[in-house]
C-alpha positions as CSV (number, residue, x, y, z in Angstrom):
1,F,49.4,63.5,-69.1
2,R,48.0,62.6,-72.4
3,Q,50.6,59.7,-72.1
4,F,49.7,58.7,-69.3
5,G,45.4,59.1,-69.2
6,G,44.8,55.7,-70.4
7,G,46.8,54.0,-67.7
8,I,44.9,55.9,-64.7
9,G,41.1,55.1,-66.5
10,A,42.6,51.5,-66.6
11,L,43.7,52.2,-62.4
12,L,40.9,53.3,-61.5
13,G,38.3,50.6,-63.2
14,L,40.6,47.9,-61.6
15,V,40.3,49.3,-58.1
16,A,36.9,49.6,-58.9
17,V,36.5,45.8,-59.9
18,I,38.9,44.9,-56.6
19,W,36.4,47.0,-54.8
20,L,33.5,45.5,-55.6
21,A,34.4,41.9,-55.6
22,S,35.0,42.8,-51.9
23,G,31.2,41.9,-51.5
24,F,31.6,38.8,-52.0
25,Y,31.6,36.6,-48.8
26,I,30.7,32.7,-47.3
27,V,28.3,31.3,-45.1
28,D,28.7,28.7,-43.9
29,A,25.9,25.9,-43.3
30,N,25.9,26.5,-39.7
31,Q,26.0,30.1,-39.8
32,R,24.1,32.9,-41.1
33,G,25.0,36.4,-42.7
34,V,23.5,40.0,-41.3
35,V,24.2,42.5,-43.9
36,L,23.7,45.7,-42.4
37,R,23.7,49.6,-44.8
38,F,25.3,52.1,-43.3
39,G,24.9,50.8,-39.9
40,S,21.5,50.2,-40.3
41,Y,20.0,46.2,-40.3
42,V,19.0,45.1,-44.3
43,E,18.5,41.3,-44.4
44,T,20.2,37.7,-43.1
45,T,21.2,35.7,-45.6
46,E,21.3,31.8,-45.8
47,P,24.5,29.9,-45.8
48,G,25.8,29.9,-49.6
49,L,28.2,32.7,-51.8
50,R,26.7,36.3,-50.9
51,W,27.4,39.7,-52.5
52,R,26.6,42.5,-50.8
53,L,27.7,46.2,-51.5
54,P,31.2,47.1,-50.5
55,Y,32.4,48.8,-47.7
56,P,31.8,51.9,-46.2
57,I,28.5,51.7,-48.5
58,E,27.1,47.6,-46.3
59,T,28.8,45.0,-44.0
60,S,28.3,41.6,-43.1
61,D,28.7,40.0,-40.1
62,V,28.7,36.3,-39.7
63,V,27.4,35.1,-36.6
64,D,27.5,30.9,-35.9
65,L,24.4,29.5,-34.7
66,T,25.2,25.8,-33.9
67,G,28.0,26.6,-32.2
68,V,27.4,25.9,-27.9
69,R,28.9,28.6,-26.0
70,T,29.8,28.7,-22.2
71,V,29.9,31.2,-19.6
72,E,31.2,30.3,-16.4
73,V,30.0,31.9,-12.8
74,G,32.3,31.4,-10.1
75,Y,35.1,30.0,-11.8
76,R,37.4,30.7,-14.5
77,G,38.6,27.6,-16.5
78,S,39.3,25.6,-13.4
79,E,37.3,25.1,-10.3
80,R,40.3,26.5,-8.3
81,N,40.1,29.4,-9.9
82,K,37.8,30.6,-7.8
83,V,35.8,34.1,-8.2
84,L,34.8,34.4,-4.7
85,R,32.4,38.1,-5.6
86,E,30.3,35.5,-7.7
87,A,30.3,32.3,-5.8
88,L,29.8,33.1,-2.3
89,M,25.8,33.1,-2.1
90,L,23.9,33.5,0.9
91,T,20.7,30.7,1.8
92,D,17.3,30.3,3.2
93,D,19.1,29.5,6.9
94,E,21.6,32.1,7.0
95,N,24.7,30.2,6.2
96,I,26.8,30.7,3.1
97,I,27.9,28.5,0.7
98,N,30.8,28.8,-2.4
99,I,28.3,28.3,-5.5
100,Q,30.5,26.9,-9.3
101,F,28.4,26.5,-12.1
102,A,28.1,26.5,-15.9
103,V,25.8,27.9,-18.0
104,Q,25.6,26.6,-22.0
105,Y,23.4,28.3,-24.8
106,V,23.4,28.4,-27.9
107,L,21.6,31.3,-30.7
108,M,18.3,31.3,-31.9
109,S,18.4,34.4,-33.9
110,P,21.4,36.7,-35.3
111,E,19.7,39.6,-35.2
112,K,18.5,40.1,-31.6
113,Y,21.7,38.5,-30.8
114,L,23.8,41.9,-32.4
115,F,21.3,44.5,-32.1
116,N,19.3,44.0,-28.4
117,N,21.9,43.3,-26.5
118,R,26.2,45.2,-26.6
119,Y,27.4,42.6,-24.4
120,P,25.0,39.5,-24.7
121,D,27.7,37.4,-23.1
122,E,27.5,39.4,-20.4
123,S,24.1,39.6,-19.7
124,V,24.0,35.5,-20.0
125,M,26.7,35.9,-16.7
126,H,24.6,38.3,-15.3
127,A,21.0,36.6,-15.8
128,A,22.6,33.2,-14.3
129,E,24.4,34.5,-11.3
130,S,20.3,36.4,-10.4
131,A,18.5,33.3,-11.1
132,M,21.0,31.1,-9.1
133,R,21.1,33.7,-5.9
134,E,17.1,33.8,-5.9
135,I,17.0,29.7,-5.8
136,V,19.4,29.2,-3.1
137,G,18.2,32.3,-1.6
138,K,15.0,30.2,-1.3
139,S,16.9,26.9,-0.3
140,K,18.3,25.4,3.0
141,M,22.4,24.3,3.0
142,D,21.6,20.8,3.1
143,F,18.9,21.1,0.0
144,V,21.8,23.1,-2.1
145,L,25.0,20.7,-1.0
146,Y,23.2,17.2,-0.9
147,E,19.8,16.7,-2.3
148,G,19.0,19.7,-4.6
149,R,21.5,19.8,-7.4
150,E,19.4,18.7,-10.4
151,Q,16.6,20.2,-9.5
152,M,18.5,23.4,-8.6
153,A,20.1,23.0,-12.2
154,A,16.4,22.4,-13.7
155,S,15.0,25.8,-11.7
156,A,18.0,28.0,-13.1
157,H,17.9,26.8,-16.6
158,E,13.9,28.2,-16.7
159,T,14.9,31.2,-14.6
160,I,17.3,31.8,-16.9
161,Q,15.6,31.5,-19.9
162,K,12.6,33.6,-19.1
163,I,14.9,36.5,-17.8
164,L,16.7,36.6,-21.2
165,D,13.3,35.9,-23.0
166,R,12.4,39.4,-21.5
167,Y,15.1,41.5,-22.4
168,D,14.8,39.7,-26.1
169,T,18.2,38.4,-26.5
170,G,17.7,35.4,-29.1
171,I,19.6,33.3,-26.9
172,Q,18.8,30.0,-26.1
173,I,19.9,28.1,-22.9
174,S,20.8,24.5,-24.0
175,R,22.0,23.3,-20.4
176,V,22.9,24.2,-16.8
177,T,25.6,22.3,-15.0
178,M,26.7,22.3,-11.3
179,Q,30.5,22.2,-11.3
180,N,30.8,22.8,-7.1
181,A,28.8,23.7,-4.3
182,Q,30.4,23.2,-0.6
183,P,30.5,25.8,2.4
184,P,33.7,28.3,2.8
185,E,37.1,27.4,3.9
186,Q,36.7,29.3,6.9
187,V,33.9,26.7,7.9
188,Q,34.9,23.9,5.8
189,A,36.6,21.4,9.0
190,A,33.4,22.3,11.1
191,F,31.2,21.8,7.8
192,D,32.8,18.3,7.6
193,D,32.3,17.2,11.3
194,A,28.6,17.7,10.6
195,V,28.6,15.8,7.7
196,K,30.2,12.6,9.8
197,A,28.1,13.3,12.5
198,G,25.3,13.1,9.4
199,Q,26.8,10.2,8.1
200,D,27.1,7.9,11.6
201,R,23.8,9.3,12.1
202,E,22.9,7.7,8.7
203,R,24.3,4.1,9.8
204,L,23.2,3.6,13.3
205,R,19.9,4.6,11.7
206,N,20.9,1.6,9.3
207,E,21.4,-0.5,11.8
208,G,18.7,-0.3,13.8
209,E,16.4,-0.6,11.0
210,A,18.4,-4.2,10.4
211,Y,17.9,-5.0,14.1
212,A,14.7,-4.5,13.7
213,N,13.8,-6.4,10.6
214,D,16.0,-9.1,12.4
215,V,14.1,-8.9,15.9
216,I,10.1,-8.2,14.6
217,P,9.9,-10.7,12.9
218,R,11.1,-13.6,15.2
219,A,8.8,-11.5,17.8
220,R,6.2,-11.8,15.8
221,G,6.3,-15.5,14.9
222,T,6.8,-16.5,19.0
223,A,3.7,-14.3,19.4
224,S,1.5,-16.3,16.7
225,R,2.7,-19.9,18.2
226,L,2.2,-18.5,21.8
227,I,-1.0,-17.6,20.3
228,E,-1.8,-21.0,18.7
229,E,-0.7,-22.7,21.9
230,A,-2.9,-20.7,23.9
231,N,-6.1,-21.3,21.7
232,A,-4.7,-25.4,22.2
233,Y,-5.1,-24.7,25.9
234,Q,-8.4,-23.5,25.5
235,S,-9.6,-26.3,23.0
236,R,-8.3,-28.3,25.1
237,V,-9.5,-27.2,28.6
238,I,-13.1,-26.6,27.0
239,A,-13.3,-30.0,25.7
240,N,-11.7,-31.6,29.1
241,A,-14.4,-29.8,31.3
242,E,-17.0,-30.2,28.3
243,G,-16.3,-34.3,28.7
244,D,-16.2,-33.9,33.2
245,A,-19.7,-32.0,32.7
246,S,-21.0,-34.7,30.5
247,R,-19.8,-37.4,32.1
248,F,-20.9,-35.8,35.3
249,T,-24.5,-36.0,33.8
250,Q,-24.2,-39.7,32.9
251,I,-23.4,-40.5,36.7
252,L,-25.9,-38.1,37.7
253,T,-28.6,-40.3,35.8
254,E,-27.3,-43.6,36.8
255,Y,-26.7,-42.6,40.5
256,R,-30.7,-41.7,39.8
257,R,-31.2,-45.1,38.9
258,A,-29.8,-47.1,41.1
259,P,-27.9,-44.5,44.1
260,E,-27.0,-47.3,46.3
261,V,-24.6,-49.0,43.5
262,T,-23.7,-46.0,41.7
263,R,-22.5,-44.3,45.4
264,E,-20.3,-48.1,46.1
265,R,-18.8,-48.2,42.6
266,L,-17.7,-44.4,42.9
267,Y,-16.3,-45.0,46.2
268,L,-14.3,-48.1,44.9
269,E,-13.2,-46.2,42.1
270,T,-12.1,-43.6,44.2
271,M,-9.8,-45.6,46.4
272,Q,-8.5,-47.5,43.5
273,Q,-7.3,-44.1,42.4
274,V,-6.0,-43.5,45.6
275,M,-4.4,-46.3,46.8
276,S,-2.9,-47.3,43.8
277,K,-0.5,-44.5,44.3
278,T,1.0,-45.5,47.6
279,S,2.3,-48.9,48.5
280,K,2.0,-48.5,52.7
281,V,-1.7,-47.5,54.2
282,M,-2.3,-47.1,58.1
283,V,-5.8,-48.3,59.3
284,D,-7.4,-47.0,62.4
285,A,-9.1,-50.5,62.8
286,K,-11.8,-49.4,66.3
287,G,-11.1,-45.7,66.9
288,N,-8.8,-46.8,70.0
289,G,-5.6,-45.6,68.5
290,N,-4.4,-49.1,67.3
291,L,-3.1,-49.1,64.2
292,L,-3.4,-51.9,61.2
293,F,-1.0,-52.4,58.5
294,M,-1.4,-52.8,55.1
295,P,1.2,-53.7,52.8
296,L,-0.5,-53.2,49.7
297,D,2.7,-53.8,47.7
298,K,2.6,-57.5,48.8
299,L,-0.9,-57.7,48.4
300,M,-0.4,-56.4,44.5
301,Q,2.3,-58.8,44.2
302,A,0.8,-62.0,45.2
303,A,-2.4,-61.0,43.0
304,G,-0.1,-60.9,40.1
305,N,1.5,-64.4,41.4
306,Q,-1.7,-65.8,41.7
307,G,-3.0,-64.4,38.1
308,A,0.7,-65.8,37.1
309,H,-0.2,-69.2,38.8
310,E,-3.7,-69.4,37.0
311,A,-2.6,-68.7,33.5
312,N,0.3,-72.0,33.6
313,P,-1.4,-74.4,36.5
314,A,1.2,-76.9,35.4
315,S,3.5,-75.2,37.7
316,A,1.4,-74.2,40.5
317,P,1.1,-76.6,43.5
318,S,-1.7,-78.3,44.5
319,A,-4.8,-76.7,45.9
320,A,-5.0,-79.4,48.3
321,A,-1.6,-78.2,49.9
322,P,-1.7,-74.4,49.5
323,A,1.6,-72.4,50.2
324,P,1.6,-70.6,53.8
325,S,2.1,-67.6,51.7
326,A,-1.0,-68.3,49.7
327,R,-2.6,-68.3,53.1
328,A,-1.7,-65.8,54.8
329,D,-2.3,-63.5,51.2
330,S,-5.9,-64.8,51.6
331,S,-6.8,-64.1,55.0
332,M,-4.7,-60.4,55.0
333,E,-6.8,-59.8,51.6
334,S,-10.5,-60.7,53.6
335,R,-8.7,-58.4,56.8
336,S,-8.4,-55.8,54.1
337,R,-11.9,-56.7,52.6
338,D,-13.5,-56.0,56.4
339,L,-11.6,-53.1,56.7
340,M,-13.1,-51.4,53.7
341,A,-16.6,-52.9,54.9
342,R,-16.3,-50.8,58.5
343,D,-14.8,-47.8,56.6
344,R,-18.2,-47.4,54.2
345,E,-20.4,-48.0,57.0
346,R,-18.9,-45.1,59.0
347,G,-18.5,-43.0,56.0
348,E,-22.4,-43.9,55.8
349,R,-22.9,-43.0,59.4
């Protein structure tokens, strides 16, 4: 015993050194160390080489604070691996939809993460599922499937964080990602038909709007043109009416000054205006049924020939021997004058 006594002491000293050396541990820059003494929290250590009392007096847990953890709700690993117990949810309009989403989070407090929750990952999953069911239960199916994915993700992020803060978990939600949202497989065909009908409705609505955008401007242009034409017609009619009224007023003034002259001038102007539109006039000279034919076209032609002869006297025949046609024309002119005088007398009577 004496021979081996010194060796046992050395051995015990070596064991003691090894036991004390087991208290060293390393904490990385993105980690924090949590020291426990007989299972009770003592302190949180910063990054670097650290030492604590060896086991079983003290223990240490190293917790990663910067690493992003992910919790999947409604599926595992891939969207094909569905977990219907988590994915099926009821909307406000009593439709069942299949929702798959992921929640990413980081740790803010390692002490709360280790000691306030026995199963922190499951707590995050349950809080995420509860928050999403609440949001889906207050929303319509079309909003969940198409319009409100981003809004639902933002609302779920806020609701999950409130639940975890209430439980004092020390977890910070970084992102909520909507992976998939669709109706159940049993009604997928009917739902696809409804989606196609909605797409056709949007297409027809766009075509109608395009047609309206093409027709309405042209109709407005046509209406504007018609309004301008109507305004121009109105201005022209008003101007003509004002001109006629002014002319009538002037004629009335002249008539009051010289009634006979004005009456004769108006009669001649009216007859000229009427007879200028016809080439033949039948006149009842004495009212006994005998008609007198007045070839106005011939008279006008003769008057034109006479004006041409006056302009070119060299080509005209001598005055001493007038042509037979000239004599006939002069007699017809005198006869027409007599007839016009009779008509005036008859009109005065």
